[in-house]
BAFI-3210 file (N, C-alpha, C; in Angstrom, 3 decimals, decimal comma, padded with zeros to 6 digits):
// residues 109
n [1|2|3|4|5|6|7|8|9|10|11|12|13|14|15|16|17|18|19|20|21|22|23|24|25|26|27|28|29|30|31|32|33|34|35|36|37|38|39|40|41|42|43|44|45|46|47|48|49|50|51|52|53|54|55|56|57|58|59|60|61|62|63|64|65|66|67|68|69|70|71|72|73|74|75|76|77|78|79|80|81|82|83|84|85|86|87|88|89|90|91|92|93|94|95|96|97|98|99|100|101|102|103|104|105|106|107|108|109]
n.u [143,105|140,513|137,160|134,455|132,070|130,534|127,707|127,388|127,341|128,642|127,553|125,665|123,941|125,367|125,734|127,976|129,181|131,133|134,164|136,178|134,433|131,783|128,335|127,929|126,725|127,201|127,927|128,876|131,880|133,715|134,231|136,283|136,615|138,423|139,861|137,947|136,899|135,665|135,276|134,088|132,306|133,528|134,263|136,436|138,672|141,996|145,271|147,685|151,043|152,376|154,708|155,645|154,791|154,137|151,387|150,213|151,250|152,004|153,278|152,516|150,134|147,515|144,168|142,453|140,052|140,110|140,050|137,586|136,848|134,462|132,736|132,445|130,434|126,971|124,325|121,915|118,430|116,037|113,174|112,568|114,368|116,553|119,621|120,087|120,177|121,016|119,496|119,857|117,810|115,997|114,357|111,215|111,851|114,462|116,489|118,826|118,360|118,918|117,478|115,851|116,056|114,306|111,984|111,360|111,731|112,694|115,953|117,641|117,330]
n.v [216,376|218,788|218,518|220,278|221,685|223,716|225,752|228,246|231,123|233,656|236,950|236,287|236,861|236,607|235,510|235,837|233,296|232,544|233,639|236,753|238,593|237,828|237,503|239,525|240,709|240,342|240,679|238,305|238,525|236,986|233,580|230,970|228,071|225,746|226,114|226,204|228,596|231,924|235,281|238,110|241,158|243,725|242,107|240,323|242,126|242,994|244,359|245,425|245,910|248,086|248,797|251,839|251,997|251,846|251,813|252,613|255,469|256,344|254,581|252,440|251,501|249,365|248,596|245,619|243,029|239,739|236,265|233,969|230,884|228,639|227,357|229,066|230,785|231,470|231,013|233,579|233,521|234,722|234,983|234,269|235,777|235,045|233,343|230,245|226,690|224,808|222,960|220,999|220,635|219,062|220,508|219,977|220,340|219,506|221,174|222,059|223,502|225,771|225,332|226,662|225,303|225,962|227,298|226,210|227,697|228,565|229,570|230,298|232,664]
n.w [256,425|256,286|256,855|255,421|257,278|257,394|257,295|256,543|254,361|251,994|252,675|254,582|257,676|260,849|264,199|266,793|269,022|270,789|272,227|272,225|271,035|271,721|271,219|269,546|266,369|262,896|259,345|256,885|255,141|253,650|252,861|253,920|252,770|252,761|255,085|256,887|257,897|258,523|257,552|259,204|259,148|261,087|263,271|265,390|265,328|264,689|265,278|263,019|262,168|259,874|257,219|255,537|252,081|248,517|248,289|250,741|252,076|254,530|257,231|260,034|262,609|261,684|261,767|261,164|260,103|261,271|260,157|261,673|263,321|261,779|263,553|265,633|265,156|264,619|262,394|261,581|261,676|259,394|259,859|262,549|263,789|265,368|266,515|264,845|264,460|261,429|258,908|256,054|253,217|250,481|247,959|245,975|243,320|243,184|244,250|246,666|249,840|252,601|255,891|258,708|261,889|264,041|263,156|260,790|258,456|255,178|254,576|252,431|249,853]
ca.u [142,112|139,436|135,803|133,733|130,674|129,997|126,576|127,418|127,780|128,860|126,433|124,748|124,088|125,693|125,898|129,256|128,643|132,219|135,308|136,106|133,332|130,686|127,178|127,940|126,127|127,851|127,642|129,981|132,428|134,401|134,264|137,443|136,176|139,457|140,304|136,683|136,919|134,942|135,608|132,886|132,501|133,690|134,418|137,832|139,639|143,473|146,158|148,683|152,027|152,751|155,772|155,278|155,009|153,539|149,963|150,127|152,347|152,376|153,104|151,855|149,253|146,345|143,211|141,766|139,354|140,829|139,047|137,360|136,406|133,131|132,058|132,272|129,342|125,709|123,482|120,726|117,213|115,224|111,858|112,418|115,349|117,456|120,580|119,472|120,892|120,609|119,467|119,745|116,625|115,908|112,954|110,633|112,636|115,765|117,374|119,116|118,263|119,112|116,173|115,901|115,430|113,439|110,699|111,195|111,697|113,799|116,968|118,047|116,218]
ca.v [217,041|219,375|218,421|221,503|221,349|225,011|225,980|229,763|231,571|235,004|237,859|235,843|237,439|235,652|235,893|235,199|232,603|232,376|234,504|238,131|239,289|237,051|238,266|240,525|240,365|240,854|240,288|237,527|239,060|236,047|232,220|230,203|226,666|224,871|226,236|226,144|229,916|232,895|236,743|238,791|242,505|244,363|241,089|239,838|243,154|242,811|245,462|244,982|246,950|248,027|249,713|252,628|251,480|252,600|251,914|253,344|256,394|256,453|253,259|252,573|250,427|249,370|247,694|244,856|242,010|238,514|235,248|233,233|229,503|228,687|226,817|230,128|231,652|230,815|231,674|234,195|233,282|236,078|235,071|234,259|236,840|234,358|232,350|229,052|225,655|224,830|221,728|220,915|220,042|219,098|220,819|219,188|220,461|219,016|222,240|221,994|224,766|225,735|225,524|226,975|224,142|226,437|227,733|225,574|228,683|228,538|230,670|230,826|233,418]
ca.w [255,583|257,150|256,126|255,436|257,779|257,584|256,355|256,343|253,060|251,940|252,793|255,585|258,944|261,833|265,550|267,333|270,218|271,690|272,041|272,739|270,429|271,947|271,358|268,388|265,039|261,748|257,977|256,382|254,022|252,922|253,535|253,525|252,873|253,017|256,412|257,704|258,655|257,944|257,836|259,491|259,233|262,530|264,261|265,438|264,966|265,068|264,947|262,213|262,040|258,500|256,777|254,428|250,791|247,470|248,455|252,051|252,130|255,972|257,933|261,312|263,045|260,916|262,343|260,208|260,551|260,979|260,069|262,859|262,951|261,507|264,683|266,650|264,779|264,274|261,302|262,037|260,858|259,010|260,328|264,084|264,217|266,425|265,870|264,715|263,686|260,080|258,296|254,613|252,788|249,100|247,422|244,929|241,904|243,424|244,732|248,051|250,496|254,102|256,618|260,098|262,742|265,021|262,518|259,476|257,301|254,264|254,768|251,153|249,195]
c.u [140,981|138,108|134,989|132,221|130,005|128,800|126,397|128,044|127,984|127,620|125,369|124,993|124,371|125,881|127,143|128,852|129,844|133,311|135,194|134,898|132,027|129,385|126,945|127,433|126,855|127,532|129,089|130,478|133,062|134,313|135,500|137,092|137,250|139,897|139,180|136,635|136,144|135,416|134,431|133,287|132,452|133,801|135,808|138,751|141,043|144,208|147,346|149,746|152,432|153,889|155,152|155,625|154,235|152,035|149,675|151,370|152,961|152,200|152,480|151,021|147,959|145,410|142,475|141,029|140,173|139,793|138,918|136,857|134,883|132,147|131,672|131,122|128,051|124,912|122,211|119,482|116,429|113,955|111,810|113,532|116,137|118,504|119,917|120,450|120,152|120,535|119,371|118,476|116,488|114,462|112,453|111,363|114,048|116,821|117,493|119,101|118,564|117,757|116,505|115,333|114,368|112,041|110,432|111,095|112,817|114,690|117,274|116,990|116,075]
c.v [217,512|219,162|219,696|221,086|222,661|225,317|227,553|230,087|233,099|235,834|237,355|236,771|236,425|236,313|235,178|234,619|232,400|233,436|235,890|238,991|238,636|238,030|239,217|239,936|241,042|240,128|239,532|238,155|238,090|234,690|231,550|228,687|225,716|224,969|226,287|227,412|230,898|234,330|237,392|240,265|243,017|243,342|240,741|240,915|243,075|244,019|244,849|246,131|246,934|248,981|250,646|251,943|252,215|252,790|252,862|254,202|256,453|255,077|253,497|251,261|250,494|248,339|246,921|243,649|240,648|237,329|234,405|231,825|229,549|228,182|227,934|231,166|230,848|231,725|232,290|233,905|234,653|236,150|235,105|235,074|236,257|233,586|230,991|227,926|225,427|223,371|221,842|220,144|220,220|219,412|219,854|219,199|220,070|219,922|222,001|223,417|224,510|226,028|225,728|225,802|224,577|226,678|227,058|226,489|228,449|229,708|231,295|231,456|233,038]
c.w [256,451|256,281|256,421|255,981|258,058|256,645|256,124|254,990|253,073|251,913|253,832|256,777|260,040|263,271|266,180|268,722|271,214|271,324|272,538|272,170|270,661|272,015|270,129|267,122|263,881|260,427|257,543|255,218|253,140|253,672|252,926|253,791|253,213|254,404|257,418|258,567|257,855|258,406|257,962|259,688|260,698|263,569|264,226|264,901|265,464|264,581|264,116|261,973|260,548|258,244|255,760|252,974|249,764|247,653|249,692|252,203|253,604|256,541|259,251|261,673|262,390|261,571|261,228|260,850|260,221|261,000|261,565|262,430|262,775|262,700|265,754|266,245|264,319|263,281|261,937|261,033|260,602|259,680|261,906|264,677|265,480|265,772|265,965|264,048|262,367|259,627|256,854|254,189|251,245|248,730|246,318|243,495|242,079|243,871|246,183|248,687|252,017|254,802|258,038|260,939|263,662|264,333|261,248|258,333|256,437|254,304|253,401|250,438|247,761]
res [m|i|r|n|t|c|a|i|k|k|d|d|k|v|k|i|i|t|g|k|d|n|g|k|i|g|k|v|l|k|v|f|k|s|k|n|r|i|l|v|e|n|i|n|i|v|k|k|h|t|k|p|n|a|q|t|r|q|g|g|i|v|e|t|e|a|p|i|n|c|s|n|a|m|l|m|c|n|k|c|i|k|p|a|r|v|k|m|q|r|l|d|d|g|k|k|v|r|v|c|r|k|c|n|e|i|i|d|a]
***
C-alpha cells in the first residue's frame, strides 16, 4: 500500500526538480492518488504508436503526456514565485489549508 504524501492538487503550478524535464514549470492536469503520480501539462512527453481506428482515421506516432511521480515536482508559491515545501495548517474555523514554508502565505485560494 502506498501512502499518499502528495500535497499537490489539480490546477496547481509545479516545477519539475528531477528527470529529463528538470527546471520546467507546468500546470497539473490530473492527480493519481493511489499511484502517487501527477500528470503535468507539456511535461514528460512520450511517443505512442497508434493504429487507425474510428476516432483517429490515420494511425502513426502520437505524442502525449505521461504521469510522473509526485516527488519529482515541487509546488510553486504564488507570493514568493519560487518552488516551496508545503505544510498543512488548520485555520480557526477548522479548515485545513496548505501553507508555503518560505513566506508563510496560504496557497489554497
